[in-house]
N, C-alpha and C positions, 0 to 999 in steps of 0.2 A: 252278766253283765258287766258294764262300761269299770276297769279298775279305777280311773280316773276321775268317778264320780263316786269311788268309795271314800268315806272317812280312811284316815291314816289309821285308827286302832280300829282295824275288819274283825279280830277276834271277839273284843269287845265293846260292841260301841255305844256310842253317846246315846244317852237319851233325853230326848225331846220332848215335852209338855207339849202339844197344841191345843190352845184353849179359842173355841168361838162357838156361841152360840148356835150360830147356822147349820146345818149338817152338811149341806152342797158346796161352803166354804173350807167348811175340817177338813173335811174327808178325804178330796180329794191332794188337798199339802199334804196330811198327813201318809197318804201312802203313798206318793211321791218319795218321800223322807224314808218312809221304807224300804223302799227299790234301790234307791242311794245306800242303803246301808245303816243305814238309823234304827236304832229301838224307839218307839214313839209310843206314847201313850195321851188318851185323848179327856179332852174336859169340857163338857156344853157352858160350864160358868163356875164365877171366880172359886164359888164355893167347892165345888168338887177338884180345881184345882190343888184348891187348899190340902186339902184330904190327900190327892196323892204324892203334892211335895215334899209332906208330913211322914207318908205311911210308904210308900216304893224305896223297893233298894237302892233307887238313885235316880237324881233327874239333874240333868247338865246343862239345860237350857230351856227356859220358858219361852213359848212364842203364843203371844196373845192379841187377839182382836181389842179396841181399847173399849166400843161400844158394846156392852152385853146388858142384858135387863136383868134387873136383883139390883139389893142394894151394894153390891160389890162390882164396880164393872171391871175392866181392864185395869184400869190408871190402878185403882182400889188394888186388885190382886199385885200392880209392880211394887203399889208401897210398902205390901204385905211382906212380898217374898223380899225386899231388899231390907227392912227390918228383921226380920227372922230368918232370913237367908242372906246375905249380905256378898259372898263370894256368887251367890245364881246367876247367873247371865241372865237377862231379858229380852226379846226382842216384840216389839210391839209393832200392829199394823191398824195402820185407821187412813179415814179418806179423805180427814182433815190437810188443810197445811200448815205447814210448822209445826214449832213446837213449845211455841211460849206459853200453851195452854196448859204442858205439865208441871210448870213449876218447876223453879229453876234446879234447884237439889233430884230430883226425878229426873228431870232433862238431860243432867251429866250422868245421870248411873242407868238409864237405860237407852237402846236405842229405837227409831222410827222408822220406819218405810212407809211411804203413800201408799195406800190401795187406789189403782189396779195395781198387784204385783207381779212379776213371772215367776215360776215355780225356782227356775235357775237361779233368781234374785234373792230370792229368799234362801236357798243354797247357800250361796256367797256370803249374805250376811249370818247365818249360823255358824260356816267356821271359821269366818273372823273371829267371831263371837267365842268360839270354845276357845281358839287358839287363844287369843288374848287372857282367856281366863286359863289355858290349860294347870293352874297347881290344884283349881280346885275342883276338874272338872273330872267326874266320877268319883267323887266323894259321896259315899253314903247317906240320906238323911238324919241318921241316928249320928254321924259324926260330925256334922254339918252343926244339929240341936246342940251338941255337947258345949 
């Protein structure tokens, strides 16, 4: 494995939760993130993601699609994360242009990348967000709820 692409903390890798209802989209990016050294959890919808955030040992970043079926889409998931785990960074992806539809508060608190994205582009954004949130990265879900 190329050491230049591994996360800085290779002994205890950051955990990225990848959320997308389309398995053909979710699996390749999840596999890539594992290849470069991240621990990866996967969810097919927002409710599964919420369960993982609340019950996993730790989640360091949520990477979610905006459009998902069900009563809670990626925007709803991001709002839930920011309300219940404000230190947890969220990276969203969408084929829509601009971020105005996210709402002013959410636009300040999450990052959005446009589809189609490259795996390297996702990796760059994840690294930046984890570095910016380093004081909270690696905290257990239990500690985040306290």
